[in-house]
C-alpha positions in Angstrom: -7.7 -9.6 -17.6 -8.8 -9.8 -14.1 -8.1 -13.7 -14.3 -4.5 -12.8 -14.5 -4.3 -12.1 -10.6 -4.7 -15.5 -8.9 -1.8 -16.7 -11.6 0.4 -13.8 -10.1 -0.8 -14.9 -6.6 0.5 -18.1 -7.3 3.8 -17.4 -8.4 4.3 -15.6 -5.4 3.4 -17.9 -3.0 5.2 -21.1 -4.6 8.7 -18.8 -5.2 8.5 -16.9 -2.2 10.8 -14.6 -4.0 12.6 -11.9 -2.5 11.8 -8.3 -3.3 13.7 -6.6 -6.4 16.5 -4.6 -5.0 19.2 -2.6 -6.8 22.7 -3.4 -6.3 25.6 -3.0 -3.9 25.7 0.6 -3.3 22.7 0.6 -1.1 24.6 -1.4 1.4 26.9 1.8 2.6 24.2 4.3 1.8 21.6 5.5 4.8 19.0 5.4 1.7 19.1 1.7 2.0 16.7 1.4 4.6 14.2 3.2 2.6 14.7 1.4 -0.5 14.4 -1.9 1.0 11.2 -0.9 2.9 9.9 0.3 -0.7 10.7 -3.1 -2.2 8.5 -4.9 0.7 5.6 -2.3 0.7 5.8 -2.7 -3.6 5.6 -6.4 -3.0 2.9 -6.7 -0.1 0.4 -3.8 -1.8 0.5 -5.4 -5.1 -0.2 -9.0 -3.6 -3.1 -7.3 -1.2 -4.8 -5.5 -4.2 -4.7 -7.8 -6.9 -5.3 -11.3 -5.1 -8.5 -9.3 -3.2 -9.4 -7.4 -6.5 -12.8 -9.5 -6.7 -13.9 -7.8 -3.6 -13.7 -4.0 -3.9 -16.5 -2.3 -5.3 -13.8 0.3 -6.8 -10.8 -0.9 -8.7 -7.6 0.3 -10.6 -4.8 -1.0 -12.9 -1.9 -2.3 -10.7 1.4 -2.4 -12.1 3.2 -3.6 -9.0 5.6 -0.5 -8.9 6.4 2.1 -6.5 7.7 5.3 -8.2 11.0 7.6 -7.1 11.7 10.9 -8.2 15.0 13.0 -8.3 13.0 15.8 -6.6 12.5 14.1 -3.5 16.2 14.6 -2.6 18.3 17.8 -1.4 20.8 18.8 -4.7 23.7 17.7 -2.0 22.4 14.6 -1.2 21.1 13.2 -4.8 23.5 11.5 -6.7 24.0 9.4 -3.4 20.3 8.7 -2.8 20.1 8.0 -6.4 22.6 5.7 -6.2 21.0 3.0 -4.2 18.3 2.8 -6.8 21.0 2.4 -9.9 19.3 5.8 -10.9 21.4 7.7 -13.3 18.9 9.9 -14.8 18.6 13.0 -12.5 16.2 14.8 -14.2 13.0 12.2 -15.0 11.1 10.2 -12.4 12.2 6.6 -12.0 11.1 3.0 -10.6 11.8 2.9 -6.9 11.0 -0.7 -6.3 9.0 -3.9 -8.1 6.7 -6.2 -6.7 8.1 -9.9 -8.0 5.8 -11.1 -10.8 4.0 -8.0 -11.2 3.1 -6.6 -14.5 5.8 -4.4 -14.4 8.7 -6.5 -13.5 7.5 -9.4 -16.0 7.6 -6.6 -18.9 11.3 -6.1 -18.1 11.6 -2.8 -15.8 14.1 -2.1 -13.5 14.5 -0.8 -10.2 16.5 2.4 -11.3 14.9 2.6 -14.8 13.6 6.3 -15.7 10.5 6.8 -17.6 10.7 9.9 -20.1 7.1 9.6 -21.7 4.0 7.8 -20.6 2.0 6.8 -23.7 3.6 8.9 -25.7 3.0 12.0 -23.5 5.3 13.9 -21.7 5.5 13.0 -17.8 2.6 15.1 -16.2 4.6 17.6 -13.7 2.2 17.7 -11.0 0.7 20.8 -9.3 2.6 22.8 -7.0 6.3 22.6 -5.5 5.7 19.5 -3.1 8.3 17.1 -3.7 6.2 14.4 -4.6 3.7 16.3 -6.8 4.9 14.6 -9.8 4.6 11.5 -8.5 1.1 12.4 -7.5 0.5 13.3 -10.9 1.7 10.2 -12.2 -0.2 7.8 -9.9 -3.8 9.7 -10.5 -3.2 9.7 -14.1 -2.6 5.9 -14.0 -5.2 5.0 -11.6 -7.9 6.3 -14.2 -6.6 4.4 -16.8 -8.8 1.0 -17.6 -7.7 -1.9 -15.9 -6.2 -4.1 -18.3 -4.9 -1.8 -21.4 -1.6 -1.8 -22.2 0.8 1.6 -21.6 4.0 2.5 -23.6 6.7 3.9 -21.2 9.8 5.6 -22.9 12.9 4.2 -20.3 15.3 6.4 -22.0 16.9 6.7 -25.8 13.8 5.9 -27.5 13.5 2.1 -25.9 9.4 1.5 -25.6 8.5 -0.6 -22.4 4.5 -2.1 -22.8 3.0 -2.8 -19.7 -0.2 -4.2 -19.2 -1.8 -4.1 -15.5 -4.1 -6.1 -13.7 -6.9 -5.3 -11.9 -6.7 -4.6 -8.2 -8.2 -2.5 -5.4 -8.0 1.3 -5.2 -4.4 2.1 -3.9 -1.5 3.2 -4.5 1.6 2.7 -2.1 4.4 5.0 -0.9 7.0 5.1 1.9 8.2 8.0 3.9 11.3 8.3 5.6 9.7 8.8 9.1 10.6 7.1 12.2 7.3 7.0 13.9 5.5 3.5 13.7 2.4 4.5 11.9 0.8 4.6 8.5 -2.1 6.5 7.0 -4.6 6.2 3.8 -6.1 9.0 2.2 -8.7 7.4 0.2 -6.5 6.3 -2.7 -3.2 6.2 -1.0 -1.3 4.0 1.7 1.4 5.8 3.2 3.7 3.7 5.3 6.6 5.1 7.4 9.8 3.7 7.6 9.1 3.4 11.7 6.6 1.0 11.0 8.2 -1.4 8.5 11.1 -1.4 11.3 8.5 -2.3 13.9 6.8 -5.3 12.1 8.3 -8.6 13.2 8.2 -9.8 9.9 6.4 -9.0 6.4 3.3 -11.0 7.9 2.8 -8.4 10.4 4.0 -5.6 8.0 0.8 -7.1 5.3 -1.8 -6.7 8.7 -0.7 -3.1 9.1 -0.9 -2.3 5.3 -4.3 -4.1 5.0 -5.8 -2.2 7.8 -4.6 0.8 5.9 -5.9 -0.6 2.4 -9.5 -1.4 4.2 -9.9 2.3 5.1 -9.6 3.3 1.1 -11.9 0.0 0.0 -14.3 1.3 2.5 -14.2 5.0 1.6 -13.9 5.7 5.2 -12.5 9.3 4.3 -15.4 10.2 2.0 -17.8 8.6 4.5 -16.3 10.4 7.4 -16.7 13.6 5.3 -20.4 13.3 4.7 -21.1 12.7 8.1 -19.4 16.1 9.1 -17.0 14.9 11.3 -14.6 17.8 13.1 -10.8 16.6 11.9 -9.2 19.1 14.1 -9.6 19.3 18.0 -12.9 18.0 18.1 -12.0 14.7 16.5 -11.3 13.6 20.2 -14.7 13.8 21.4 -18.2 13.2 21.3 -19.7 11.7 17.8 -16.8 12.7 16.1 -14.4 10.2 18.3 -17.4 7.6 18.0 -17.6 7.7 14.4 -13.6 7.2 13.8 -13.4 4.5 16.3 -16.0 2.8 14.4 -14.0 3.0 10.9 -11.1 1.6 13.0 -13.3 -1.1 14.0 -14.2 -2.2 10.4 -10.7 -1.7 8.9 -9.6 -4.0 11.7 -12.3 -6.3 10.7 -11.7 -6.2 7.0 -8.0 -6.5 7.1 -7.9 -10.1 8.5 -10.0 -11.2 5.3 -7.7 -9.3 2.9 -4.6 -11.0 4.5 -6.3 -14.5 4.0 -7.4 -13.5 0.5 -3.8 -12.9 -0.6 -2.5 -15.8 1.2 -1.2 -14.2 4.6 -1.5 -15.8 8.2 -5.1 -14.1 9.4 -3.4 -14.7 13.0 -0.8 -11.9 11.7 -3.2 -9.2 12.4 -4.2 -10.0 16.1 -0.2 -10.6 16.4 0.9 -7.5 15.0 -1.8 -5.0 16.8 -1.3 -7.1 20.2 2.5 -5.6 20.2 1.6 -2.2 18.7 -1.0 -1.7 21.1 1.5 -2.4 24.1 4.4 -0.4 22.7 6.4 2.2 24.6 5.9 5.9 23.8 2.2 5.1 22.2 0.3 7.7 22.2 -2.7 8.3 24.8 -4.8 10.6 22.9 -5.8 8.2 20.3 -8.0 6.4 23.0 -11.2 8.1 22.3 -10.7 7.7 18.0 -9.2 3.7 18.2 -10.3 0.7 19.9 -8.2 -0.6 23.1 -6.0 -2.8 22.2 -7.2 -5.5 24.0 -10.5 -5.1 22.5 -8.9 -4.8 19.3 -7.1 -8.1 19.4 -10.4 -9.9 20.5 -12.1 -8.4 17.5 -9.5 -9.8 15.2 -8.8 -13.0 16.6 -13.0 -13.2 16.1 -12.6 -12.4 12.7 -9.3 -14.7 12.3 -12.0 -17.6 13.6 -14.8 -16.6 10.7 -12.3 -16.9 8.0 -11.3 -20.4 9.9 -14.7 -21.5 9.8 -15.4 -20.7 6.4 -12.3 -22.8 5.1 -13.5 -25.5 7.2 -17.1 -25.6 5.8 -15.3 -25.3 2.3 -17.2 -21.9 1.8 -15.7 -19.5 -0.6 -14.2 -16.5 1.5 -16.2 -13.5 1.4 -15.6 -10.4 3.8 -19.4 -9.2 5.4 -18.3 -5.7 5.4 -17.6 -5.0 1.6 -21.4 -5.6 0.8 -22.9 -3.1 2.8 -20.9 -1.7 5.5 -22.8 -0.1 8.3 -23.9 3.7 8.1 -21.6 6.2 9.9 -24.4 8.1 12.0 
């Protein structure tokens, strides 16, 4: 039921509700910042993916959640970490964050809610021993489902919650407790470092950074670069490889401005964020060959924001120029 997405966006913009967070013990725990950032990213990611679904050539169900797992924490810190989320179950995955007015929140899911079965089946365990293996398997199975079909979740003691997702752009979201101000997209996942959320001046700027990574996924940059045979090793910094990587960065910048506008964020937030980001202390110099100069980047972002403003002034529907036919990587 894709028509539900604009209604959800309207509710988000009208209420400006705070992200759904767990209660008081978070304030005393070092895991509190991570939980708070997960709530911010869940809200922003849900808003960006669902409000812009009509522009995305590939869509997936969006539930408005971020998953947690007791396996992410060492045994000696597990109880402390789970207390932040109000998660008492030390065996099963749980809901770590919820976007306000999302299908999951509207269905009655809570932060800390454990999930013991999905659609009457055991929660997938995931391959290998990576701490995120189970979450990755859950996200993959959810993304493969129809975009508007309800799913039944057992949240403990045989209590079943039915959640009907809405269509959204392909991407799930994850937060890592990494102090580096960075983020990455792999084609269907957007991983945001804690350091990036800390660097962003506000949610508008954080949305700008997330929209950039989401744009990489929408434009299938990883797959297109692989198809072009780029070198992801040391050769990434030179010649054709560097030129193609830089092209994808410029494309992601341009589309991100339209994604912000489509989701009701300030399109100018992109230029504000990347202007500060490009001038931050300690920025890596080796990215100069694969990323545009920050001044060029800001100029491109401002040009896209002007195009958005011109379309609005003319009463035209917003439609990003890149989504229909992105230029070839060659």
